[in-house]
N, C-alpha and C positions, 0 to 999 in steps of 0.2 A: 233580112237574113243576117246581116252583119251584127245587128243588135242581139239576135238570138244566139249567134256564135259567141258574142262577148259575155252574155249571161251564162252560157255553158262553161266558158273558161273560168269565170268567177266562182261558179258553183263547185267546179272541180278543185279550184284552189282552196276554197273553204273546207271541203271534205278532206283534202290532203293535210291542211293545217290541224284540223280536229283529230285526225288519225295519228299525226305525228305527236301531238300533245298527249294523247291517250297512251301511246306506246311509251313515251318518256316517263309519264307518271307511273305506269305499271312497273317499269324497270326500276325506278327509284324505290318504290314500295318493296319490291322483291329484294333489293340490295339492303334496305334497312332491316328487313326481317331476317336477313342472312340466308335467304333461299337462292340468291344469285351472287356470284363473285363480282367484285368491282375492280376494274383496272386502275392501278395506283402507280404514281411516279413520285417517289419521295424527293428526288432532286428538284423536280419541277415545283412541287409544293413548297419547298424551301425558297425557291426563286419568287414564288407568289407572295410568301410572307415578307421577303425583303422588299418586294415592290410596294406592298401596302404600307410598310414601315417608312419607306422612302417618300411615298406620297403624303403620308401624315406629317412627316417632318417638314417637307417642302411647303405644304399648305399652311402650317403654323408659321414658318419663316415669312411667307408672303403676307400673312395677316399682321405679324409684328412689324414688318417693314412698312406696311401701309400706316400703322399706328404711329411709327416713328416719323414718317413723312407728314402726317397730320399735325404732330407736335411741332415739327420744324416750321410748318406754315403758321401755326398759332403763335409760336415764339417770334416769327417774323412780324406778324401783325402787332404784337405787344411792343416789340422794339421800335416799330415804325411810329406808333402812337406816342411813345416816350420821346423820340427825337422830334416829332412834331410839336410836342409840348415845350421842349427846349427852345425850338425856333420861335414859338409864340412869346415866351417870357424874355427872350434875348432881345433887348431893346436895340433899335436901329443905330443909335449913336455909340453903342458900345464897341470897342475894338474886337476884331475877330468875327464879326457878323458874317461876312462872306465865307470865311473858312468853316464856320459852323454849318452853314447851309450846304456846303460842298461835302462835308463829312456825313451829314444826314443823307444826302443823295447817294453817296458811295455805300453807306450802311445798307440802304434799301436794295441797291443793286447786288451787293454781296450776298444777302439773304436769298434773293431771287435766283442768282446763279447757283448757289449751293443746293437749293431745292430742285432745280431743273436737272442738275448733274446727278443727283441721287436718283431721280426718276429714270434718266437715260441709262446710267451705268449700273444700276442695281435693280430697280423695280421692273423695267422692261425685260431685262435679262432673266429675272425671276419668272415673269409671265411666260416667256419663251420656253424656259426649262419645264415649267408645269404643263405647258400646252401639249406636250407629247404623251402625257399620262392618260387622258380620256380615251384615245384610240386604243392604246394597249390594254386598258382595263376592259373595254368592250370586247376585245379579241380574246382575253382570258376567259370571260364569261361565255363567249361563243364556243371556245374550245371545250369548256365543261359540258355544254349541251351536245356537242358532237361526240364527246367521249361516251355519253349516255347512249346516243344512237348507235355507236360502234358496239358497245357492250350488249345492247338489245339485239342487234343483228347477229352477233356472235352466239349469243345464247339460243336464238331461234334456229340458227344453222345447226348447232350442236344437238338440239332437241330432235330435229328431223333426222340427223345422222344416227342417233341412238334409238329411234323409234322401231318398234317391232315390224310394222308394215311400212316399208320405205316407198316414198313417192319420188322417183328420180326427177320429175319435172319441178316439183316444189323444192327439192334439194338444190337443183341447178339455179333456180331463181333466188333462193336464199343465199347461195354462195356468191352470186353476182351482187346482191345487195350488201353483203358483208365486205366484199372487196371495195365497193364504192364508198361505203361508210369509213372503212379503214384508210382509204386514200385521202378523203376530205380531212379526217382527224389528223393524220400524220403531217399533211401539208401545213396546217395551222400550228401543230405542235413543234415542228422543226424550226419554223420562223421565230416562235416565242422562246424556244430554248436558246437561240442565238441572241435575241434582243434583250431579254431580261437581265442576264449577267452583265452585258455591256452597259445597260442603263444603270445598274446598281454600282458599277465601278466608276461611273462618270460623276457620282455625287461628290467625291472628294475634291476634284478639280473645280467643280461648281461652287462649293462652299468656300474654298480658298479664294477664288476670284471675286466672289460677292463681298466677302468681309474685308478683303484687301482694298477693294474699291471704296467701300464705306469708310474704312479707317483713313485712307489717304485723303478722301474728300473732306472729312471732318478735321483732320490735322491742318490741311491747307486753309480751311475756312477760319479756324480759330487763330491761325497765324496772321491772316489778313485782317481779321477783326481786332486783334491785339494792336496792330499798327494804327488802325482808325481810332481806337480808344486812347492810344498814346498821343495822337495828334489832337484829339479833343481835350485831353488833360493839359497839353501845352497851351492851348487857347485859353482855357479857364484859369490857368496859373497867371498868364499875362493879364487877364481881366482883373484878377485879384490884386496884382501889384499896382495897377493904375487906380484902383478904388480901395486901397488898403485902409484908409481912414474910416471907411463906411462898412467895414467887415462885420457881418452878423455873427454874433457868438451864441452858440446853443447852450442854454443854461438848464441845469437839472430841475425837474418839476418837484414841488414840495410833496412830502409824503402824505398819504391819506390820513395819518393820525394828527397832522397839524391842522389847526383851525384855519379856514380860509376867510378872506375878507367878505366874500359874498354871503357867507353863512352867519356873520356876526349880527346880532340885533342891537340897535343903538340903545344906550342906557337912558332911563327916564331923566329929565332935567332935575337938578336939585331944587329943594323948596325955596321959593322966593324969586327964582329966575323966571323971566317971561317965557311962557310956553311957545309963543310964536317965533322967538328968535333964539334957538338953542345954540350953544357954543360948539363950533365944529373944529376938531383938531385932526390934522392930517399927520399920520405917523408912518414913515417909510420903513421903519425898522420892524421886523417880524416879532410878534408877541409870543412869549413862551407858552406852550400848551399846558393846560392844567385840567385835570379831571373835575376839579371843584368849581371851575369858572362857568358861570351861567352862559348858555348860548354856544358852548364849545361844540365843534362838529363831532358827531358820533362816527367812530371808525367804520369804514365800509366793510361789509362781508365780502368774501371772494365772489359770491354770486352777484353782488352789486357792482364790484369794481370791473368786472369783465363779463359781458354777456355775449354768447355766441350769436352770430347772425343766423336768422331764421329765413329759409327760402321756402316760400309758399308756392307750390305748383298747382295750377288749376287744370282741370280736365273737363271735357265736354260732358254735359249731363247725359245719362243713359236711361233708357226705358226698357226694362226687361232684357238688359244686356246689349241693347242696340243704341248706338250713338244717335242723339236727336238730330233730325235733319237728314239722316242717311236713309236710303230706301233699301229694303231687303232685295237681295239678288233674285232674279227670275230664274227658276230652275226648270221651267216648263220646256225649254228648248235644249235641255241637257240630257245626255244618255243616262239610262238607269245605273245607279250606283256611283254617279259622278263624285269624285273626291276633290280635285283641284285642277288648275290649268298650268301648263308649262309651255315655254317657248324655246324652239330650237336655236342654239347659239352657233352651231356648225352644221354643215351638210352631213347627212348620213346615208350611205348607200346600202340598201337592204341586200343581204347576202343569203337570206333564207325566206321561204314562202310565208312564214308567219311573222315577218318583221315589217315595220313601217318604213317607207322611204321618206326622208326628211330633208327639207331645205332650210337654211338659216332664216329665221323669222316665222316659220310655221308654228301655229298654236295647236297644242295637243290637249284634248280632254282626257284626263287620267281616270281610269276605272279599275276596280279590283279584278284580280285573276279569278276565274271561275273555280279553280282548284289552287289554293295557296301553295300546295306542294310543287306546282309547276313553276313558281316564280324563282328565277335565279337572282343572286345578289347583284345589285347594280342595274337591274332591268325593270321596266314598268310596262303595264298594259294600258293602251289608250286608243283613241280614235282622233284623227285630225279634224279640227273644228270645221274646216271647209267641206270635208267629205261627209261629216255628220249632217250639216245643214242641207247638203245636196241630196243625200240618199236616205237618211234616217234609218239605216239598216246596220245594226251593230255587228252581226256576224259577217257582213260583207266588208266592213270598213276597219274593224279593230285589228290591232297587232301589237307586238312588243317592240320596244326601242330602248337604247341605252340611256339611263338617267343622266349620266355625266355629260351628255351632248346637249342637255337642256337646262333651263333655269326656271324656277317657279315664278309664276306671274302673281304679283301682289294684288 
């Protein structure tokens, strides 16, 4: 009996969801055709535009900040390898060996400290700031749906009021539904009318604090790094003074137009000299270049003097667009029209009968809307993977959910 009762509740829920979607679709069509008026709030629409602009700017800042942190990490690795190279070439009997090792150690610690402070004082603050947007975005979308419900209830009530043959029972029921729809809409509307302007105004203080933190950390990092570089320079100057007689002088390379010793061909021996014992002369003075001299080096063209490095990337072989070794995904256990999978990153409590209840970690199989006109921006239609495997009933299990509470599964 309990099972029969559960099936009855489920069937009633499905019927209610279908009716609600149908009513909303009809109302939107009438509004687009101009046959029904639409409740508008220009002040709220401006707040939504500001919200979307603020979210776009914040998301870009987060992306650029992550790129900056990745560059700091890469620079840390490059700096570490360079100091390790110095430690390897710095011979044990040279003065300042211990100081060099200490400078290298402090250099590594300074980079690590800089990166960690950027994460703590900038990136985590950025993540916290953006963390408040998904919930508000989903509530904005839900407010839009509730507004359609309110307009539909209002138009239904007005049509019964103006009918030639009035049915008082129907009018009373329509009035009750109108009051209920208006109450739900106004509760959501009032909360958002307060939160959106407050969130918009908070962006100034957030930007100031974020960039002040980054600038302060970078300034302090370069100040401490400058001290380490000065200490290393002092050690190297001391080394140079003690080994001054063995100083290596960097000399200019000969120009490409001058003939090089490696390219000169030896002249044939003069007549009468033994072929096996040629006279060899060593000349340390550079010979003047002459265009008429046999064996003179031909000047290099620009393409010969410097060739760009060529990086060859290899990719796995593909057969008909599929990477060899991979196996095609099995679609037999997926619902009709399956598009892709997403995983819930946050809990989401369903507040309407046509919504999915999500827990962080739930996997959802995304499917298309039966009627694309019913899809609200930022919302997807799907069925939880666990429910699908258990019931295999699309009408029973599917529902809408906010896209920004999930992440696409690769």
